[in-house]
Structure formats: C-alpha cells, structure tokens
Backbone as a printed PyTorch tensor [residue, N CA C, xyz], in Angstrom:
tensor([[[-40.1000, 226.1680,  41.8260],
         [-41.4530, 226.0290,  41.3090],
         [-41.4320, 225.4010,  39.9180]],

        [[-40.5170, 225.8980,  39.0770],
         [-40.4150, 225.3700,  37.7270],
         [-39.9640, 223.9110,  37.7710]],

        [[-39.0980, 223.6110,  38.7150],
         [-38.6050, 222.2420,  38.8620],
         [-39.7560, 221.2810,  39.2170]],

        [[-40.6910, 221.7070,  40.0860],
         [-41.8430, 220.8880,  40.4610],
         [-42.7410, 220.6280,  39.2560]],

        [[-42.9220, 221.6180,  38.3930],
         [-43.7480, 221.4400,  37.1890],
         [-43.1040, 220.4370,  36.2460]],

        [[-41.7710, 220.5270,  36.0780],
         [-41.0690, 219.5790,  35.2080],
         [-41.1520, 218.1670,  35.7700]],

        [[-41.0440, 218.0560,  37.0790],
         [-41.1530, 216.7560,  37.7210],
         [-42.5570, 216.1830,  37.5530]],

        [[-43.5840, 217.0260,  37.6460],
         [-44.9660, 216.5920,  37.4440],
         [-45.2130, 216.1430,  36.0220]],

        [[-44.6260, 216.8520,  35.0550],
         [-44.7650, 216.4560,  33.6470],
         [-44.0800, 215.1220,  33.3880]],

        [[-42.9130, 214.9240,  34.0020],
         [-42.1900, 213.6620,  33.8370],
         [-42.9580, 212.4950,  34.4270]],

        [[-43.5600, 212.7010,  35.5750],
         [-44.3480, 211.6530,  36.2150],
         [-45.5890, 211.3310,  35.3920]],

        [[-46.2550, 212.3690,  34.8880],
         [-47.4370, 212.1630,  34.0480],
         [-47.0950, 211.4000,  32.7860]],

        [[-45.9580, 211.7240,  32.1900],
         [-45.5100, 211.0300,  30.9690],
         [-45.1900, 209.5660,  31.2800]],

        [[-44.5680, 209.3230,  32.4300],
         [-44.2380, 207.9660,  32.8390],
         [-45.5130, 207.1430,  33.0640]],

        [[-46.5150, 207.7510,  33.6660],
         [-47.7970, 207.0690,  33.8820],
         [-48.4540, 206.7340,  32.5500]],

        [[-48.4060, 207.6500,  31.5950],
         [-48.9740, 207.3900,  30.2610],
         [-48.2570, 206.2410,  29.5730]],

        [[-46.9260, 206.2290,  29.6470],
         [-46.1570, 205.1430,  29.0200],
         [-46.4680, 203.7990,  29.6720]],

        [[-46.5400, 203.7720,  31.0000],
         [-46.8430, 202.5260,  31.7100],
         [-48.2430, 202.0400,  31.3630]],

        [[-49.2090, 202.9530,  31.3330],
         [-50.5790, 202.5790,  30.9930],
         [-50.6490, 202.0200,  29.5800]],

        [[-49.9680, 202.6720,  28.6530],
         [-49.9590, 202.2060,  27.2580],
         [-49.3040, 200.8300,  27.1420]],

        [[-48.1840, 200.6390,  27.8450],
         [-47.4860, 199.3570,  27.7910],
         [-48.3440, 198.2410,  28.3750]],

        [[-48.9720, 198.4980,  29.5330],
         [-49.8120, 197.4690,  30.1480],
         [-51.0270, 197.1540,  29.2910]],

        [[-51.5920, 198.1420,  28.6210],
         [-52.7260, 197.9060,  27.7310],
         [-52.3220, 197.0130,  26.5690]],

        [[-51.1420, 197.2580,  26.0100],
         [-50.6510, 196.4180,  24.9020],
         [-50.3920, 194.9870,  25.3690]],

        [[-49.8450, 194.8520,  26.5720],
         [-49.6110, 193.5140,  27.1230],
         [-50.9440, 192.8010,  27.3630]],

        [[-51.9220, 193.5170,  27.8760],
         [-53.2430, 192.9350,  28.1150],
         [-53.8830, 192.4800,  26.8030]],

        [[-53.8080, 193.3030,  25.7750],
         [-54.3700, 192.9400,  24.4720],
         [-53.6610, 191.7120,  23.9150]],

        [[-52.3430, 191.6810,  24.0240],
         [-51.5770, 190.5290,  23.5420],
         [-51.9920, 189.2590,  24.2900]],

        [[-52.1450, 189.3640,  25.6060],
         [-52.5510, 188.2040,  26.4040],
         [-53.9350, 187.7170,  25.9860]],

        [[-54.8710, 188.6460,  25.7440],
         [-56.2100, 188.2510,  25.3030],
         [-56.1570, 187.5440,  23.9500]],

        [[-55.3400, 188.0450,  23.0390],
         [-55.2420, 187.4280,  21.7080],
         [-54.6570, 186.0230,  21.8180]],

        [[-53.5660, 185.8640,  22.5740],
         [-52.9500, 184.5500,  22.7340],
         [-53.9150, 183.5920,  23.4260]],

        [[-54.5670, 184.0580,  24.4900],
         [-55.5300, 183.2250,  25.2040],
         [-56.6770, 182.8110,  24.2840]],

        [[-57.1730, 183.7310,  23.4940],
         [-58.2520, 183.4160,  22.5570],
         [-57.8320, 182.3770,  21.5340]],

        [[-56.6340, 182.5100,  20.9960],
         [-56.1470, 181.5320,  20.0190],
         [-55.9810, 180.1530,  20.6480]],

        [[-55.4300, 180.1060,  21.8460],
         [-55.2570, 178.8130,  22.5140],
         [-56.5990, 178.1670,  22.8540]],

        [[-57.5440, 178.9690,  23.3100],
         [-58.8740, 178.4230,  23.6100],
         [-59.5670, 177.9250,  22.3440]],

        [[-59.4500, 178.6750,  21.2540],
         [-60.0630, 178.2550,  19.9970],
         [-59.4400, 176.9560,  19.4980]],

        [[-58.1280, 176.8390,  19.6020],
         [-57.4470, 175.6160,  19.1810],
         [-57.8580, 174.4280,  20.0520]],

        [[-57.9580, 174.6500,  21.3530],
         [-58.3920, 173.5880,  22.2620],
         [-59.8300, 173.1690,  21.9650]],

        [[-60.6970, 174.1410,  21.6850],
         [-62.0890, 173.8180,  21.3360],
         [-62.1440, 173.0030,  20.0500]],

        [[-61.3170, 173.3510,  19.0890],
         [-61.2830, 172.6010,  17.8300],
         [-60.8580, 171.1540,  18.0800]],

        [[-59.8190, 170.9640,  18.8930],
         [-59.3960, 169.6020,  19.2300],
         [-60.4810, 168.8610,  20.0020]],

        [[-61.2050, 169.5570,  20.8580],
         [-62.3030, 168.9400,  21.5950],
         [-63.4180, 168.4680,  20.6850]],

        [[-63.7390, 169.2650,  19.6670],
         [-64.7800, 168.8790,  18.7130],
         [-64.3310, 167.6520,  17.9200]],

        [[-63.0700, 167.6340,  17.5110],
         [-62.5470, 166.4770,  16.7740],
         [-62.6020, 165.2290,  17.6640]],

        [[-62.2250, 165.3740,  18.9280],
         [-62.2630, 164.2450,  19.8630],
         [-63.6910, 163.7670,  20.1000]],

        [[-64.6340, 164.7050,  20.2370],
         [-66.0400, 164.3310,  20.4360],
         [-66.5860, 163.6360,  19.1950]],

        [[-66.1770, 164.0930,  18.0260],
         [-66.6130, 163.4560,  16.7810],
         [-66.0910, 162.0240,  16.7060]],

        [[-64.8330, 161.8290,  17.0700],
         [-64.2620, 160.4760,  17.0590],
         [-64.9760, 159.5850,  18.0690]],

        [[-65.2890, 160.1390,  19.2400],
         [-66.0000, 159.3600,  20.2560],
         [-67.4100, 159.0160,  19.7920]],

        [[-68.0830, 159.9600,  19.1310],
         [-69.4210, 159.6940,  18.6050],
         [-69.3680, 158.6180,  17.5280]],

        [[-68.3710, 158.6770,  16.6690],
         [-68.2270, 157.6620,  15.6260],
         [-67.9910, 156.2900,  16.2630]],

        [[-67.1940, 156.2510,  17.3310],
         [-66.9440, 154.9800,  18.0180],
         [-68.2320, 154.4400,  18.6420]],

        [[-69.0770, 155.3220,  19.1630],
         [-70.3300, 154.8520,  19.7610],
         [-71.3200, 154.4040,  18.6920]],

        [[-71.2200, 154.9770,  17.4960],
         [-72.0930, 154.5330,  16.3990],
         [-71.6590, 153.1590,  15.8980]],

        [[-70.3410, 152.9420,  15.7780],
         [-69.8630, 151.6580,  15.2710],
         [-69.9630, 150.5410,  16.3080]],

        [[-69.9730, 150.9090,  17.6130],
         [-70.1350, 149.9270,  18.6840],
         [-71.4090, 150.2810,  19.4550]],

        [[-72.5800, 149.8650,  18.9470],
         [-73.8370, 150.3230,  19.5290],
         [-74.1150, 149.8310,  20.9440]],

        [[-73.3670, 148.8770,  21.4580],
         [-73.6550, 148.3420,  22.7900],
         [-73.0520, 149.1500,  23.9200]],

        [[-72.1590, 150.0830,  23.6270],
         [-71.4600, 150.7880,  24.6940],
         [-72.0910, 152.1170,  25.0490]],

        [[-72.7140, 152.1620,  26.1950],
         [-73.2890, 153.4250,  26.6700],
         [-72.2030, 154.3570,  27.1760]],

        [[-71.0690, 153.8040,  27.5410],
         [-69.9670, 154.6070,  28.0490],
         [-69.4820, 155.5980,  27.0050]],

        [[-69.3900, 155.1710,  25.7540],
         [-68.8830, 156.0710,  24.7120],
         [-69.8440, 157.2320,  24.4510]],

        [[-71.1220, 157.0230,  24.6510],
         [-72.0860, 158.1180,  24.4850],
         [-71.8960, 159.1510,  25.5970]],

        [[-71.7080, 158.6800,  26.8130],
         [-71.4880, 159.5880,  27.9340],
         [-70.1760, 160.3450,  27.7390]],

        [[-69.1490, 159.6670,  27.2330],
         [-67.8700, 160.3150,  26.9570],
         [-68.0510, 161.3820,  25.8830]],

        [[-68.8460, 161.0950,  24.8630],
         [-69.1060, 162.0760,  23.8070],
         [-69.8040, 163.3010,  24.3760]],

        [[-70.8190, 163.0850,  25.1950],
         [-71.5300, 164.2190,  25.8000],
         [-70.5840, 165.0090,  26.7080]],

        [[-69.7460, 164.3090,  27.4610],
         [-68.7820, 164.9760,  28.3330],
         [-67.8270, 165.8450,  27.5240]],

        [[-67.3400, 165.3370,  26.4160],
         [-66.4200, 166.1220,  25.5700],
         [-67.1280, 167.3090,  24.9360]],

        [[-68.3810, 167.1080,  24.5300],
         [-69.1260, 168.2340,  23.9510],
         [-69.3960, 169.3160,  24.9990]],

        [[-69.6800, 168.9190,  26.2340],
         [-69.8530, 169.8980,  27.3020],
         [-68.5450, 170.6220,  27.6000]],

        [[-67.4360, 169.9140,  27.4860],
         [-66.1320, 170.5510,  27.6480],
         [-65.9090, 171.6040,  26.5720]],

        [[-66.2560, 171.2790,  25.3340],
         [-66.1300, 172.2460,  24.2370],
         [-67.0470, 173.4410,  24.4920]],

        [[-68.2440, 173.1730,  24.9860],
         [-69.1660, 174.2650,  25.3020],
         [-68.5850, 175.1810,  26.3820]],

        [[-67.9220, 174.5980,  27.3710],
         [-67.2520, 175.4110,  28.3860],
         [-66.1720, 176.2790,  27.7560]],

        [[-65.3900, 175.6890,  26.8730],
         [-64.3340, 176.4590,  26.2130],
         [-64.9010, 177.6020,  25.3790]],

        [[-65.9970, 177.3440,  24.6900],
         [-66.6200, 178.3940,  23.8790],
         [-67.1360, 179.5180,  24.7780]],

        [[-67.7130, 179.1700,  25.9230],
         [-68.1770, 180.2060,  26.8550],
         [-67.0150, 181.0230,  27.3980]],

        [[-65.9110, 180.3590,  27.7210],
         [-64.7330, 181.0870,  28.1990],
         [-64.1950, 181.9800,  27.0840]],

        [[-64.1800, 181.4720,  25.8610],
         [-63.7320, 182.2740,  24.7220],
         [-64.6380, 183.4840,  24.5190]],

        [[-65.9440, 183.2830,  24.6920],
         [-66.8960, 184.4010,  24.6020],
         [-66.6010, 185.4370,  25.6810]],

        [[-66.3050, 184.9680,  26.8730],
         [-65.9800, 185.8730,  27.9770],
         [-64.7250, 186.6780,  27.6630]],

        [[-63.7200, 186.0190,  27.1050],
         [-62.4890, 186.7220,  26.7260],
         [-62.7880, 187.7630,  25.6550]],

        [[-63.6120, 187.4080,  24.6780],
         [-63.9530, 188.3460,  23.6000],
         [-64.7040, 189.5550,  24.1440]],

        [[-65.6770, 189.3090,  25.0200],
         [-66.4420, 190.4150,  25.6060],
         [-65.5420, 191.2850,  26.4720]],

        [[-64.6730, 190.6530,  27.2470],
         [-63.7470, 191.4070,  28.0870],
         [-62.7960, 192.2330,  27.2350]],

        [[-62.3780, 191.6700,  26.1180],
         [-61.4690, 192.3670,  25.2070],
         [-62.1380, 193.5980,  24.6200]],

        [[-63.3970, 193.4690,  24.2510],
         [-64.1290, 194.5980,  23.6510],
         [-64.4790, 195.6770,  24.6640]],

        [[-64.9880, 195.2560,  25.8130],
         [-65.5070, 196.2380,  26.7640],
         [-64.4890, 196.6680,  27.8170]],

        [[-63.4860, 195.8680,  28.0490],
         [-62.5070, 196.1840,  29.0720],
         [-62.9780, 195.8750,  30.4790]],

        [[-64.1430, 195.2200,  30.6140],
         [-64.6650, 194.8480,  31.9320],
         [-65.0260, 193.3690,  31.9380]],

        [[-65.0570, 192.7900,  33.1100],
         [-65.4780, 191.3990,  33.2490],
         [-66.9550, 191.3450,  33.6090]],

        [[-67.6530, 190.3950,  33.0150],
         [-69.0780, 190.2080,  33.2590],
         [-69.2510, 188.8730,  33.9760]],

        [[-70.1180, 188.8420,  34.9680],
         [-70.2920, 187.6460,  35.8200],
         [-70.9770, 186.4860,  35.1070]],

        [[-71.9680, 186.7680,  34.2900],
         [-72.8330, 185.7160,  33.7540],
         [-72.0840, 184.6160,  32.9980]],

        [[-71.1300, 184.9320,  32.1050],
         [-70.4420, 183.8320,  31.4210],
         [-69.6910, 182.9040,  32.3720]],

        [[-69.1470, 183.4470,  33.4580],
         [-68.4580, 182.6010,  34.4270],
         [-69.4450, 181.6700,  35.1320]],

        [[-70.6350, 182.1810,  35.4160],
         [-71.6600, 181.3350,  36.0260],
         [-72.0870, 180.2260,  35.0650]],

        [[-72.1860, 180.5560,  33.7810],
         [-72.5630, 179.5430,  32.7860],
         [-71.4860, 178.4750,  32.6820]],

        [[-70.2080, 178.8870,  32.6930],
         [-69.1170, 177.9120,  32.6500],
         [-69.1600, 177.0220,  33.8900]],

        [[-69.3960, 177.6080,  35.0490],
         [-69.5130, 176.8170,  36.2780],
         [-70.6870, 175.8480,  36.2210]],

        [[-71.7880, 176.3020,  35.6440],
         [-72.9670, 175.4440,  35.4940],
         [-72.6660, 174.2580,  34.5920]],

        [[-72.0160, 174.5240,  33.4740],
         [-71.6690, 173.4410,  32.5450],
         [-70.6830, 172.4790,  33.2010]],

        [[-69.7010, 173.0170,  33.9350],
         [-68.7210, 172.1600,  34.6090],
         [-69.3980, 171.2810,  35.6590]],

        [[-70.3580, 171.8320,  36.3820],
         [-71.0810, 171.0410,  37.3870],
         [-71.8980, 169.9390,  36.7330]],

        [[-72.5340, 170.2500,  35.6210],
         [-73.3040, 169.2330,  34.8970],
         [-72.3750, 168.1490,  34.3660]],

        [[-71.1940, 168.5460,  33.8720],
         [-70.2020, 167.5630,  33.4230],
         [-69.8320, 166.6190,  34.5590]],

        [[-69.6270, 167.1770,  35.7370],
         [-69.2230, 166.3570,  36.8840],
         [-70.3480, 165.4080,  37.2870]],

        [[-71.5900, 165.8720,  37.2200],
         [-72.7220, 164.9920,  37.5210],
         [-72.7450, 163.8220,  36.5390]],

        [[-72.5200, 164.1000,  35.2600],
         [-72.4730, 163.0150,  34.2680],
         [-71.3300, 162.0470,  34.5600]],

        [[-70.1660, 162.5780,  34.9230],
         [-69.0220, 161.7120,  35.2160],
         [-69.2970, 160.8370,  36.4310]],

        [[-69.8950, 161.4250,  37.4660],
         [-70.2240, 160.6380,  38.6730],
         [-71.2250, 159.5510,  38.3330]],

        [[-72.2140, 159.8920,  37.5220],
         [-73.2240, 158.9110,  37.1350],
         [-72.5850, 157.7550,  36.3820]],

        [[-71.6700, 158.0720,  35.4700],
         [-70.9850, 157.0300,  34.7120],
         [-70.1230, 156.1700,  35.6270]],

        [[-69.3730, 156.8020,  36.5360],
         [-68.5170, 156.0540,  37.4540],
         [-69.3310, 155.1400,  38.3650]],

        [[-70.4450, 155.6620,  38.8760],
         [-71.2440, 154.8460,  39.7910],
         [-71.9590, 153.7200,  39.0620]],

        [[-72.3410, 153.9410,  37.8000],
         [-72.9980, 152.8550,  37.0650],
         [-72.0010, 151.7580,  36.7330]],

        [[-70.7540, 152.1230,  36.4960],
         [-69.7360, 151.1070,  36.2380],
         [-69.3570, 150.3770,  37.5150]],

        [[-69.3540, 151.0840,  38.6430],
         [-68.9930, 150.4460,  39.9140],
         [-70.0720, 149.4910,  40.3980]],

        [[-71.3120, 149.7170,  39.9770],
         [-72.4060, 148.8740,  40.4630],
         [-72.7300, 147.7140,  39.5180]],

        [[-71.9070, 147.5150,  38.4830],
         [-72.1230, 146.3910,  37.5730],
         [-71.8920, 145.0790,  38.3210]],

        [[-72.6010, 144.0150,  37.9210],
         [-72.3780, 142.7180,  38.5660],
         [-70.9320, 142.2640,  38.3610]],

        [[-70.3680, 141.7150,  39.4000],
         [-68.9890, 141.2440,  39.3110],
         [-67.9830, 142.2960,  39.7510]],

        [[-68.4110, 143.5340,  39.9530],
         [-67.5100, 144.6010,  40.3940],
         [-67.8100, 145.0060,  41.8270]],

        [[-68.4580, 144.1560,  42.5600],
         [-68.8390, 144.4920,  43.9220],
         [-67.5920, 144.5780,  44.7860]],

        [[-67.5620, 145.5940,  45.6150],
         [-66.4650, 145.7410,  46.5760],
         [-67.0750, 145.8930,  47.9630]],

        [[-66.3220, 145.5750,  48.9870],
         [-66.8620, 145.7100,  50.3450],
         [-67.1710, 147.1560,  50.7080]],

        [[-66.5350, 148.0940,  50.0610],
         [-66.7500, 149.5050,  50.3740],
         [-67.8380, 150.1320,  49.5010]],

        [[-68.7020, 149.3110,  48.9330],
         [-69.7310, 149.8470,  48.0480],
         [-70.6550, 150.8100,  48.7790]],

        [[-70.9450, 150.5630,  50.0310],
         [-71.7920, 151.4630,  50.8190],
         [-71.1210, 152.8080,  51.0310]],

        [[-69.8320, 152.8050,  51.3170],
         [-69.0860, 154.0590,  51.5030],
         [-69.0120, 154.8360,  50.1910]],

        [[-68.8160, 154.1160,  49.1010],
         [-68.7780, 154.7710,  47.7840],
         [-70.1350, 155.3910,  47.4780]],

        [[-71.2080, 154.6790,  47.7810],
         [-72.5460, 155.1950,  47.5340],
         [-72.8120, 156.4520,  48.3620]],

        [[-72.4190, 156.4240,  49.6280],
         [-72.6170, 157.6010,  50.4890],
         [-71.8430, 158.8050,  49.9640]],

        [[-70.5850, 158.6130,  49.6240],
         [-69.7820, 159.7430,  49.1420],
         [-70.2990, 160.2520,  47.8000]],

        [[-70.7920, 159.3410,  46.9720],
         [-71.3660, 159.7520,  45.6900],
         [-72.6320, 160.5670,  45.9010]],

        [[-73.4680, 160.1240,  46.8220],
         [-74.7100, 160.8620,  47.1080],
         [-74.4190, 162.2490,  47.6910]],

        [[-73.4120, 162.3310,  48.5510],
         [-73.0450, 163.6370,  49.1150],
         [-72.5470, 164.5610,  48.0110]],

        [[-71.6820, 164.0370,  47.1520],
         [-71.1530, 164.8610,  46.0560],
         [-72.2600, 165.2910,  45.0990]],

        [[-73.1690, 164.3910,  44.7800],
         [-74.2900, 164.7420,  43.9050],
         [-75.2080, 165.7750,  44.5590]],

        [[-75.4020, 165.6680,  45.8630],
         [-76.2300, 166.6500,  46.5790],
         [-75.5840, 168.0330,  46.5570]],

        [[-74.2940, 168.0810,  46.8050],
         [-73.5790, 169.3570,  46.7720],
         [-73.6240, 169.9490,  45.3640]],

        [[-73.3880, 169.1150,  44.3610],
         [-73.4360, 169.5960,  42.9810],
         [-74.8360, 170.0650,  42.6020]],

        [[-75.8580, 169.3500,  43.0590],
         [-77.2340, 169.7740,  42.7950],
         [-77.5270, 171.1300,  43.3990]],

        [[-77.0850, 171.3340,  44.6480],
         [-77.2590, 172.6380,  45.2860],
         [-76.4860, 173.7230,  44.5600]],

        [[-75.2800, 173.4030,  44.1370],
         [-74.4650, 174.3640,  43.3980],
         [-75.1140, 174.7410,  42.0680]],

        [[-75.6390, 173.7520,  41.3710],
         [-76.3240, 174.0140,  40.1050],
         [-77.5350, 174.9080,  40.3380]],

        [[-78.3010, 174.6170,  41.3680],
         [-79.4710, 175.4310,  41.6850],
         [-79.0720, 176.8810,  41.9950]],

        [[-78.0240, 177.0570,  42.7900],
         [-77.5600, 178.4030,  43.1340],
         [-77.0920, 179.1550,  41.8920]],

        [[-76.3690, 178.4710,  40.9940],
         [-75.8880, 179.1430,  39.7800],
         [-77.0390, 179.5230,  38.8550]],

        [[-78.0250, 178.6580,  38.7400],
         [-79.1820, 178.9820,  37.8990],
         [-79.9330, 180.1810,  38.4810]],

        [[-80.1410, 180.1920,  39.7830],
         [-80.8170, 181.3290,  40.4180],
         [-80.0010, 182.6050,  40.2190]],

        [[-78.6800, 182.5030,  40.3400],
         [-77.8170, 183.6710,  40.1330],
         [-77.9160, 184.2090,  38.7200]],

        [[-77.9420, 183.3150,  37.7400],
         [-78.0610, 183.7470,  36.3360],
         [-79.4060, 184.4380,  36.1100]],

        [[-80.4710, 183.8450,  36.6500],
         [-81.8040, 184.4550,  36.5010],
         [-81.8370, 185.8300,  37.1640]],

        [[-81.2740, 185.9430,  38.3640],
         [-81.2560, 187.2400,  39.0550],
         [-80.4250, 188.2710,  38.2910]],

        [[-79.2910, 187.8460,  37.7390],
         [-78.4770, 188.7780,  36.9490],
         [-79.2400, 189.2740,  35.7210]],

        [[-79.8890, 188.3540,  35.0360],
         [-80.6540, 188.7620,  33.8450],
         [-81.8280, 189.6550,  34.2200]],

        [[-82.4750, 189.3510,  35.3480],
         [-83.6060, 190.1500,  35.7950],
         [-83.1470, 191.5480,  36.2100]],

        [[-82.0100, 191.6360,  36.8850],
         [-81.5230, 192.9520,  37.3440],
         [-81.0390, 193.8030,  36.1750]],

        [[-80.6240, 193.1970,  35.0730],
         [-80.1770, 193.9670,  33.9100],
         [-81.3400, 194.5670,  33.1310]],

        [[-82.5470, 194.0830,  33.3680],
         [-83.7160, 194.6350,  32.6650],
         [-84.0800, 196.0190,  33.1520]],

        [[-83.8410, 196.2430,  34.4360],
         [-84.2400, 197.5220,  35.0420],
         [-82.9980, 198.3080,  35.4030]],

        [[-82.8040, 199.4720,  34.7730],
         [-81.6110, 200.2690,  35.0980],
         [-81.6790, 200.8050,  36.5250]],

        [[-80.5230, 200.9180,  37.1320],
         [-80.4350, 201.4240,  38.5040],
         [-80.6380, 202.9190,  38.5080]],

        [[-81.3340, 203.4390,  39.5280],
         [-81.4900, 204.8770,  39.6930],
         [-80.2060, 205.4180,  40.3100]],

        [[-79.6200, 206.3970,  39.6480],
         [-78.3800, 206.9530,  40.1720],
         [-78.5360, 208.3990,  40.4870]]])
C-alpha cells in the first residue's frame, strides 16, 4: 500500500515537471516566433517604403503601386499573426477571428496579384493563343476567391455577433 502511494507521488511529480518544461518551451517558441514576425514585418515596411518611393519617382508605372499595396497587405498579415501570437501567449488559447482576418487579407492580396497579372497579360503586343484559357482560369480563381472572401466576412460578423451574447450554461 505504501509502495503504491510512493509510486503515485512519483508519477504526479513527473507530470508536474513535464507540464512545467512544456510550458517553458511553449513560451520560448512564442517569444522567438514573435521576434521573427516583428523583424519580418519591419523588413516588409522598409520594402513597401522603397516600392512607394519608386512609384513616386516613376509616375507612369501602375505596377509599382500595386506592388506597394501588396507589400503593405503582407505586412498587415504579419501584424495580425503577431497579434494572434500575443493574444495566445497571454490567454493560453487560440482565437478564430485573427486567423479569419489573416485569411481575408491573403485572399485580397491574391485578388490584387491576379488583377495585376491579367492586366499585364492583356497589354497590346502580349497576345498569346491561350488568352481565352488564361481568362477562363483567371475568372474561376477570382470567383472562388470572391466566395472565400464573402464566407470569411460572414464568419467574422457571426463570431463578433455571437460574442455579444453570453451562452447560457
């Protein structure tokens, strides 16, 4: 009987040590991830600033403006992911809404990229025999992205609406 109690105490102590070790590893991972995301966001802002300066000095290029917006949306995605990491670090739980916002921003980025690619492909002198196939695939991708954006926006609205009213337990 005494042996079973000692064995139970040893197991409980082992569980406490493992839990403590995993918590420290999790905190370390969050800190490293946060630092890397912050550094990447900083580089993204510098890159977007350089792209904006290039579009100001070369006023005829619409491509550089789209590239600047794309880079700024990328930085916005990184900031949202960093916010998610910070909230997860504080509360110890994952929240859905920031992931939906990151997905929404990524979908909008892709729509901008497709628009830029298709406008460059349709310039005079760049005609290819497969222009109809490219147009069809672009329209399908834009339709899917539009539906995805709509679903994510509805999901965000529903999440915010459901958080207003506490659940009866």
